[in-house]
Structure formats: structure tokens, C-alpha cells
ZAKOL-564531 format. One record per atom (N, C-alpha, C, O): residue in one letter; x, z, y. Coordinates in nm, 4 decimals. Example, Ala and Ser with C-alpha at 12.3 -4.5 7.8 and 13.67 -1.06 7.14 Angstrom:
> rest, X, Z, Y
> A, 1.3190, 0.7800, -0.5690
> A, 1.2300, 0.7800, -0.4500
> A, 1.3200, 0.7800, -0.3300
> A, 1.4236, 0.8465, -0.3319
> S, 1.2850, 0.7080, -0.2250
> S, 1.3670, 0.7140, -0.1060
> S, 1.2900, 0.7870, 0.0030
> S, 1.3409, 0.8039, 0.1138
END
This chain:
> rest, X, Z, Y
> M, 1.1274, 2.5662, -4.2208
> M, 1.2100, 2.4627, -4.1438
> M, 1.2387, 2.3424, -4.2298
> M, 1.3236, 2.2601, -4.1955
> S, 1.1658, 2.3305, -4.3463
> S, 1.1986, 2.2080, -4.4267
> S, 1.1657, 2.0855, -4.3518
> S, 1.0612, 2.0761, -4.2874
> G, 1.2525, 1.9926, -4.3592
> G, 1.2393, 1.8620, -4.2961
> G, 1.3041, 1.8549, -4.1596
> G, 1.3204, 1.7456, -4.1053
> N, 1.3430, 1.9725, -4.1005
> N, 1.4155, 1.9722, -3.9741
> N, 1.5668, 1.9575, -4.0017
> N, 1.6190, 2.0086, -4.1007
> R, 1.6284, 1.8922, -3.9185
> R, 1.7734, 1.8692, -3.9278
> R, 1.8407, 1.8958, -3.7918
> R, 1.8050, 1.8366, -3.6899
> I, 1.9364, 1.9843, -3.7941
> I, 2.0145, 2.0019, -3.6749
> I, 2.1416, 1.9116, -3.6838
> I, 2.2146, 1.9125, -3.7829
> V, 2.1622, 1.8378, -3.5798
> V, 2.2717, 1.7424, -3.5812
> V, 2.3570, 1.7690, -3.4579
> V, 2.3040, 1.7911, -3.3490
> R, 2.4873, 1.7670, -3.4744
> R, 2.5791, 1.7917, -3.3673
> R, 2.6656, 1.6687, -3.3390
> R, 2.7238, 1.6105, -3.4305
> Y, 2.6733, 1.6302, -3.2131
> Y, 2.7518, 1.5153, -3.1640
> Y, 2.8618, 1.5626, -3.0716
> Y, 2.8472, 1.6592, -2.9967
> S, 2.9684, 1.4934, -3.0794
> S, 3.0772, 1.5107, -2.9774
> S, 3.0365, 1.4173, -2.8631
> S, 2.9585, 1.3244, -2.8839
> R, 3.0879, 1.4411, -2.7446
> R, 3.0564, 1.3693, -2.6289
> R, 3.0801, 1.2177, -2.6459
> R, 3.0011, 1.1352, -2.6001
> D, 3.1932, 1.1837, -2.7144
> D, 3.2256, 1.0406, -2.7322
> D, 3.1440, 0.9741, -2.8417
> D, 3.1529, 0.8522, -2.8568
> R, 3.0690, 1.0438, -2.9149
> R, 2.9864, 0.9900, -3.0263
> R, 2.8370, 1.0089, -3.0056
> R, 2.7610, 1.0005, -3.1020
> L, 2.7923, 1.0343, -2.8829
> L, 2.6447, 1.0498, -2.8603
> L, 2.5787, 0.9179, -2.8884
> L, 2.6310, 0.8106, -2.8584
> P, 2.4575, 0.9302, -2.9494
> P, 2.3807, 0.8055, -2.9690
> P, 2.3391, 0.7424, -2.8405
> P, 2.3107, 0.8136, -2.7442
> K, 2.3340, 0.6130, -2.8341
> K, 2.2892, 0.5477, -2.7099
> K, 2.1451, 0.5748, -2.6775
> K, 2.0570, 0.5638, -2.7628
> G, 2.1216, 0.6112, -2.5503
> G, 1.9837, 0.6416, -2.5137
> G, 1.9100, 0.5157, -2.4832
> G, 1.9705, 0.4085, -2.4858
> R, 1.7792, 0.5219, -2.4536
> R, 1.6961, 0.4046, -2.4222
> R, 1.6841, 0.3807, -2.2758
> R, 1.6156, 0.2853, -2.2390
> T, 1.7434, 0.4574, -2.1876
> T, 1.7223, 0.4369, -2.0484
> T, 1.8122, 0.3237, -2.0036
> T, 1.9309, 0.3182, -2.0354
> D, 1.7507, 0.2331, -1.9282
> D, 1.8227, 0.1163, -1.8662
> D, 1.8798, 0.1646, -1.7308
> D, 1.8111, 0.1558, -1.6291
> W, 1.9982, 0.2130, -1.7288
> W, 2.0555, 0.2786, -1.6108
> W, 2.0836, 0.1713, -1.4988
> W, 2.0781, 0.2012, -1.3795
> R, 2.1134, 0.0468, -1.5432
> R, 2.1348, -0.0583, -1.4407
> R, 2.0082, -0.0812, -1.3590
> R, 2.0152, -0.0975, -1.2372
> R, 1.8923, -0.0824, -1.4251
> R, 1.7641, -0.0983, -1.3618
> R, 1.7315, 0.0226, -1.2800
> R, 1.6758, 0.0055, -1.1716
> V, 1.7597, 0.1388, -1.3199
> V, 1.7374, 0.2596, -1.2484
> V, 1.8247, 0.2566, -1.1176
> V, 1.7754, 0.2800, -1.0072
> D, 1.9490, 0.2283, -1.1355
> D, 2.0407, 0.2190, -1.0187
> D, 1.9979, 0.1174, -0.9155
> D, 2.0204, 0.1352, -0.7958
> A, 1.9333, 0.0056, -0.9647
> A, 1.8957, -0.0985, -0.8701
> A, 1.7671, -0.0699, -0.7920
> A, 1.7335, -0.1403, -0.6968
> L, 1.6956, 0.0356, -0.8348
> L, 1.5709, 0.0704, -0.7642
> L, 1.6042, 0.1069, -0.6180
> L, 1.7049, 0.1715, -0.5891
> T, 1.5142, 0.0621, -0.5261
> T, 1.5216, 0.1036, -0.3907
> T, 1.4516, 0.2431, -0.3730
> T, 1.3831, 0.2877, -0.4650
> D, 1.4676, 0.3096, -0.2602
> D, 1.4012, 0.4344, -0.2385
> D, 1.2519, 0.4136, -0.2373
> D, 1.1755, 0.4925, -0.2929
> A, 1.2112, 0.3039, -0.1717
> A, 1.0639, 0.2748, -0.1658
> A, 1.0012, 0.2591, -0.3070
> A, 0.8911, 0.3061, -0.3356
> E, 1.0800, 0.1892, -0.3932
> E, 1.0268, 0.1723, -0.5355
> E, 1.0209, 0.3119, -0.6091
> E, 0.9288, 0.3422, -0.6850
> V, 1.1170, 0.3855, -0.5824
> V, 1.1188, 0.5259, -0.6471
> V, 1.0031, 0.6069, -0.5997
> V, 0.9344, 0.6706, -0.6795
> E, 0.9784, 0.6056, -0.4624
> E, 0.8654, 0.6706, -0.4048
> E, 0.7364, 0.6215, -0.4591
> E, 0.6515, 0.7035, -0.4939
> R, 0.7148, 0.4920, -0.4692
> R, 0.5941, 0.4313, -0.5221
> R, 0.5706, 0.4765, -0.6691
> R, 0.4603, 0.5131, -0.7098
> S, 0.6805, 0.4712, -0.7439
> S, 0.6716, 0.5143, -0.8850
> S, 0.6292, 0.6604, -0.8982
> S, 0.5406, 0.6944, -0.9766
> A, 0.6972, 0.7492, -0.8163
> A, 0.6535, 0.8922, -0.8205
> A, 0.5159, 0.9173, -0.7772
> A, 0.4472, 1.0007, -0.8362
> A, 0.4697, 0.8473, -0.6735
> A, 0.3284, 0.8617, -0.6251
> A, 0.2320, 0.8160, -0.7306
> A, 0.1183, 0.8632, -0.7320
> A, 0.2697, 0.7285, -0.8176
> A, 0.1728, 0.6780, -0.9217
> A, 0.1744, 0.7625, -1.0540
> A, 0.0948, 0.7380, -1.1446
> D, 0.2636, 0.8584, -1.0618
> D, 0.2706, 0.9388, -1.1759
> D, 0.1637, 1.0397, -1.1764
> D, 0.1666, 1.1289, -1.0915
> P, 0.0650, 1.0340, -1.2681
> P, -0.0463, 1.1292, -1.2727
> P, -0.0079, 1.2690, -1.3094
> P, -0.0841, 1.3607, -1.2789
> D, 0.1066, 1.2933, -1.3737
> D, 0.1499, 1.4202, -1.4128
> D, 0.2278, 1.4944, -1.3005
> D, 0.2583, 1.6128, -1.3150
> A, 0.2600, 1.4242, -1.1882
> A, 0.3290, 1.4862, -1.0865
> A, 0.2773, 1.4395, -0.9511
> A, 0.3491, 1.3684, -0.8807
> P, 0.1591, 1.4753, -0.9129
> P, 0.1017, 1.4331, -0.7874
> P, 0.1862, 1.4788, -0.6629
> P, 0.2429, 1.5881, -0.6627
> P, 0.1922, 1.3957, -0.5620
> P, 0.2647, 1.4320, -0.4507
> P, 0.2165, 1.5650, -0.3834
> P, 0.0983, 1.5990, -0.3883
> T, 0.3050, 1.6324, -0.3258
> T, 0.2610, 1.7658, -0.2505
> T, 0.2985, 1.7442, -0.1068
> T, 0.3761, 1.6565, -0.0689
> D, 0.2354, 1.8335, -0.0274
> D, 0.2644, 1.8351, 0.1189
> D, 0.3098, 1.9754, 0.1547
> D, 0.3035, 2.0636, 0.0691
> P, 0.3545, 2.0004, 0.2746
> P, 0.4005, 2.1323, 0.3086
> P, 0.3018, 2.2446, 0.2947
> P, 0.3399, 2.3595, 0.2724
> A, 0.1688, 2.2109, 0.3084
> A, 0.0599, 2.3097, 0.2911
> A, 0.0630, 2.3632, 0.1490
> A, 0.0375, 2.4815, 0.1265
> F, 0.0938, 2.2776, 0.0536
> F, 0.0915, 2.3154, -0.0850
> F, 0.1967, 2.4276, -0.1092
> F, 0.1744, 2.5171, -0.1908
> W, 0.3042, 2.4217, -0.0414
> W, 0.4137, 2.5137, -0.0613
> W, 0.4121, 2.6291, 0.0377
> W, 0.5041, 2.7109, 0.0362
> S, 0.3093, 2.6390, 0.1253
> S, 0.3123, 2.7320, 0.2352
> S, 0.3227, 2.8814, 0.1875
> S, 0.3860, 2.9652, 0.2517
> D, 0.2569, 2.9087, 0.0714
> D, 0.2698, 3.0524, 0.0272
> D, 0.3515, 3.0650, -0.1017
> D, 0.3466, 3.1654, -0.1728
> A, 0.4272, 2.9572, -0.1280
> A, 0.5128, 2.9691, -0.2511
> A, 0.6355, 3.0555, -0.2247
> A, 0.6891, 3.0594, -0.1140
> R, 0.6797, 3.1274, -0.3344
> R, 0.7982, 3.2068, -0.3219
> R, 0.8711, 3.2144, -0.4510
> R, 0.8096, 3.2138, -0.5577
> A, 1.0003, 3.2214, -0.4444
> A, 1.0800, 3.2259, -0.5625
> A, 1.0672, 3.3679, -0.6245
> A, 1.0711, 3.4682, -0.5532
> T, 1.0526, 3.3734, -0.7526
> T, 1.0462, 3.5089, -0.8186
> T, 1.1545, 3.5142, -0.9245
> T, 1.2023, 3.4121, -0.9738
> M, 1.1913, 3.6372, -0.9577
> M, 1.2881, 3.6649, -1.0600
> M, 1.2116, 3.7294, -1.1763
> M, 1.1102, 3.7959, -1.1548
> P, 1.2601, 3.7098, -1.2982
> P, 1.1966, 3.7714, -1.4160
> P, 1.1988, 3.9256, -1.3919
> P, 1.2899, 3.9813, -1.3305
> S, 1.0929, 3.9889, -1.4445
> S, 1.0860, 4.1381, -1.4354
> S, 1.2110, 4.2017, -1.4941
> S, 1.2601, 4.1596, -1.5988
> A, 1.2595, 4.2985, -1.4291
> A, 1.3705, 4.3841, -1.4783
> A, 1.3261, 4.4728, -1.5948
> A, 1.4089, 4.5226, -1.6711
> A, 1.1966, 4.4914, -1.6073
> A, 1.1431, 4.5850, -1.7093
> A, 1.1500, 4.5209, -1.8435
> A, 1.1186, 4.5885, -1.9415
> G, 1.1875, 4.3992, -1.8577
> G, 1.1926, 4.3287, -1.9883
> G, 1.0572, 4.2785, -2.0342
> G, 0.9594, 4.2886, -1.9601
> K, 1.0496, 4.2252, -2.1538
> K, 0.9333, 4.1659, -2.2067
> K, 0.8746, 4.2461, -2.3126
> K, 0.9456, 4.3188, -2.3821
> E, 0.7435, 4.2366, -2.3296
> E, 0.6666, 4.2978, -2.4344
> E, 0.6242, 4.2012, -2.5325
> E, 0.5343, 4.1244, -2.4981
> P, 0.6756, 4.1901, -2.6556
> P, 0.6185, 4.0988, -2.7498
> P, 0.4799, 4.1363, -2.7913
> P, 0.4505, 4.2472, -2.8360
> I, 0.3940, 4.0344, -2.7732
> I, 0.2547, 4.0532, -2.8090
> I, 0.1926, 3.9301, -2.8808
> I, 0.2506, 3.8216, -2.8762
> T, 0.0840, 3.9449, -2.9419
> T, 0.0067, 3.8322, -2.9949
> T, -0.1079, 3.8038, -2.9015
> T, -0.1862, 3.8934, -2.8697
> L, -0.1192, 3.6790, -2.8566
> L, -0.2220, 3.6471, -2.7597
> L, -0.2864, 3.5155, -2.7998
> L, -0.2156, 3.4196, -2.8305
> R, -0.4131, 3.5089, -2.8003
> R, -0.4964, 3.3945, -2.8380
> R, -0.5146, 3.3143, -2.7085
> R, -0.5720, 3.3644, -2.6118
> I, -0.4677, 3.1956, -2.7070
> I, -0.4863, 3.1094, -2.5852
> I, -0.5388, 2.9757, -2.6308
> I, -0.4946, 2.9205, -2.7316
> D, -0.6343, 2.9239, -2.5546
> D, -0.6936, 2.7869, -2.5875
> D, -0.5843, 2.6871, -2.6139
> D, -0.4820, 2.6809, -2.5457
> R, -0.6116, 2.6086, -2.7171
> R, -0.5131, 2.5071, -2.7610
> R, -0.4711, 2.4076, -2.6533
> R, -0.3536, 2.3727, -2.6418
> D, -0.5723, 2.3607, -2.5717
> D, -0.5447, 2.2743, -2.4672
> D, -0.4587, 2.3274, -2.3558
> D, -0.3848, 2.2538, -2.2905
> T, -0.4708, 2.4656, -2.3341
> T, -0.3920, 2.5285, -2.2325
> T, -0.2440, 2.5344, -2.2782
> T, -0.1523, 2.5054, -2.2014
> V, -0.2244, 2.5733, -2.4072
> V, -0.0901, 2.5776, -2.4623
> V, -0.0270, 2.4422, -2.4645
> V, 0.0909, 2.4265, -2.4329
> K, -0.1062, 2.3427, -2.5024
> K, -0.0614, 2.2002, -2.5072
> K, -0.0104, 2.1618, -2.3790
> K, 0.0968, 2.1018, -2.3714
> W, -0.0832, 2.1935, -2.2689
> W, -0.0552, 2.1569, -2.1308
> W, 0.0834, 2.2164, -2.0892
> W, 0.1693, 2.1438, -2.0391
> F, 0.1025, 2.3425, -2.1097
> F, 0.2209, 2.4108, -2.0778
> F, 0.3423, 2.3577, -2.1559
> F, 0.4506, 2.3380, -2.1009
> K, 0.3186, 2.3345, -2.2928
> K, 0.4261, 2.2885, -2.3776
> K, 0.4694, 2.1427, -2.3330
> K, 0.5860, 2.1054, -2.3458
> A, 0.3762, 2.0671, -2.2831
> A, 0.4031, 1.9284, -2.2417
> A, 0.4931, 1.9208, -2.1222
> A, 0.5465, 1.8148, -2.0896
> R, 0.5109, 2.0387, -2.0535
> R, 0.5932, 2.0334, -1.9371
> R, 0.7395, 2.0727, -1.9748
> R, 0.8248, 2.0853, -1.8869
> G, 0.7666, 2.0918, -2.1058
> G, 0.9015, 2.1083, -2.1512
> G, 0.9431, 2.2545, -2.1800
> G, 0.8630, 2.3479, -2.1762
> H, 1.0753, 2.2672, -2.2091
> H, 1.1292, 2.3905, -2.2407
> H, 1.0955, 2.4997, -2.1431
> H, 1.0867, 2.4717, -2.0235
> G, 1.0764, 2.6200, -2.1853
> G, 1.0454, 2.7329, -2.0960
> G, 0.9046, 2.7537, -2.0671
> G, 0.8735, 2.8207, -1.9686
> Y, 0.8067, 2.6976, -2.1515
> Y, 0.6698, 2.7055, -2.1285
> Y, 0.6165, 2.8498, -2.1264
> Y, 0.5289, 2.8850, -2.0474
> Q, 0.6729, 2.9312, -2.2161
> Q, 0.6295, 3.0698, -2.2194
> Q, 0.6664, 3.1422, -2.0954
> Q, 0.5910, 3.2283, -2.0502
> T, 0.7811, 3.1110, -2.0370
> T, 0.8240, 3.1659, -1.9171
> T, 0.7293, 3.1275, -1.7966
> T, 0.6916, 3.2080, -1.7114
> R, 0.6971, 2.9984, -1.8007
> R, 0.6013, 2.9498, -1.6974
> R, 0.4670, 3.0168, -1.7095
> R, 0.4075, 3.0485, -1.6065
> M, 0.4141, 3.0409, -1.8300
> M, 0.2976, 3.1015, -1.8520
> M, 0.2980, 3.2479, -1.8008
> M, 0.2012, 3.2958, -1.7418
> N, 0.4086, 3.3142, -1.8256
> N, 0.4253, 3.4474, -1.7818
> N, 0.4269, 3.4557, -1.6252
> N, 0.3736, 3.5485, -1.5644
> A, 0.4911, 3.3531, -1.5656
> A, 0.4948, 3.3499, -1.4182
> A, 0.3518, 3.3246, -1.3544
> A, 0.3209, 3.3765, -1.2472
> V, 0.2710, 3.2468, -1.4217
> V, 0.1299, 3.2202, -1.3774
> V, 0.0528, 3.3612, -1.3849
> V, -0.0157, 3.4020, -1.2911
> L, 0.0704, 3.4311, -1.5043
> L, 0.0012, 3.5568, -1.5178
> L, 0.0532, 3.6615, -1.4191
> L, -0.0251, 3.7403, -1.3662
> R, 0.1780, 3.6632, -1.3949
> R, 0.2357, 3.7601, -1.2907
> R, 0.1867, 3.7248, -1.1589
> R, 0.1554, 3.8169, -1.0834
> A, 0.1755, 3.6021, -1.1199
> A, 0.1225, 3.5593, -0.9854
> A, -0.0218, 3.6007, -0.9665
> A, -0.0637, 3.6426, -0.8586
> Y, -0.0963, 3.5876, -1.0747
> Y, -0.2376, 3.6211, -1.0779
> Y, -0.2465, 3.7780, -1.0602
> Y, -0.3245, 3.8261, -0.9780
> M, -0.1658, 3.8555, -1.1383
> M, -0.1679, 3.9955, -1.1303
> M, -0.1299, 4.0462, -0.9913
> M, -0.1954, 4.1364, -0.9390
> L, -0.0254, 3.9900, -0.9307
> L, 0.0189, 4.0294, -0.7982
> L, -0.0825, 4.0034, -0.6911
> L, -0.0984, 4.0823, -0.5979
> A, -0.1562, 3.8842, -0.7056
> A, -0.2546, 3.8443, -0.6088
> A, -0.3740, 3.9409, -0.6213
> A, -0.4354, 3.9765, -0.5207
> R, -0.4060, 3.9823, -0.7420
> R, -0.5207, 4.0817, -0.7547
> R, -0.4835, 4.2152, -0.7014
> R, -0.5648, 4.2853, -0.6413
> K, -0.3573, 4.2512, -0.7240
> K, -0.3072, 4.3826, -0.6715
> K, -0.3134, 4.3855, -0.5215
> K, -0.3541, 4.4841, -0.4601
> K, -0.2727, 4.2767, -0.4649
> K, -0.2739, 4.2591, -0.3173
> K, -0.4180, 4.2705, -0.2667
> K, -0.4454, 4.3461, -0.1735
> A, -0.5073, 4.1975, -0.3267
> A, -0.6440, 4.1880, -0.2841
> A, -0.7100, 4.3291, -0.2907
> A, -0.7886, 4.3691, -0.2048
> S, -0.6722, 4.3998, -0.3978
> S, -0.7420, 4.5320, -0.4191
> S, -0.6706, 4.6423, -0.3402
> S, -0.7262, 4.7515, -0.3279
> G, -0.5557, 4.6205, -0.2886
> G, -0.4791, 4.7147, -0.2080
> G, -0.4050, 4.8095, -0.2996
> G, -0.3669, 4.9165, -0.2523
> R, -0.3816, 4.7811, -0.4233
> R, -0.3118, 4.8679, -0.5182
> R, -0.1711, 4.8149, -0.5459
> R, -0.0968, 4.8748, -0.6236
END
């Protein structure tokens, strides 16, 4: 961990962020929708996209620590989506497993 520094701030001493909140507050709904539609990392979805979606809870059986070799670009893609990337990877694997079980009748 050399080079890393953990810093603690109280609420009244937080460093100023770079977000221009006045500009954000001034955006119209149409401008927000145009901006969202232009974001290549978050393409718009329609109801058909969500038709078979379902909320899932983590397995009650717990987790098994393993070593797994995954392509760098795959890991990079999941990590780029922020905190919890391993949980998301597990959810993708679980969805695949359940779909295969359903297809095979087991």
C-alpha cells in the first residue's frame, strides 16, 4: 500500500467538488433526456429489455473464495462500472447458471 493515503474529512471541511450544481439545476428535463440518450455507456432501454428481469438476493449459502482467470478487458469493463464489480460478476454467472438449469430441466 505504499503511496496510498487514507484521508478523513468532517462534513464541514469536505473539499470542493468539480460539479457545477447551478448548471445542473438549470437543465430542463428535455436536456437531461438528450444527454442521457447520448451517453454511450448507458444506452436507453425499453420495456422489452426489462420483460424478464427480476430482482435477486445474494445466495444464503455464502461465498466460496476462489482464484479465477478472467480476460483483462472483461475485468476492466466490470470495474469501470464502479464499486461492487465482483458482486455484479457473480450475478451474471448466477443468471447464466439458472438459465442453463431451467433449459436442461434440472
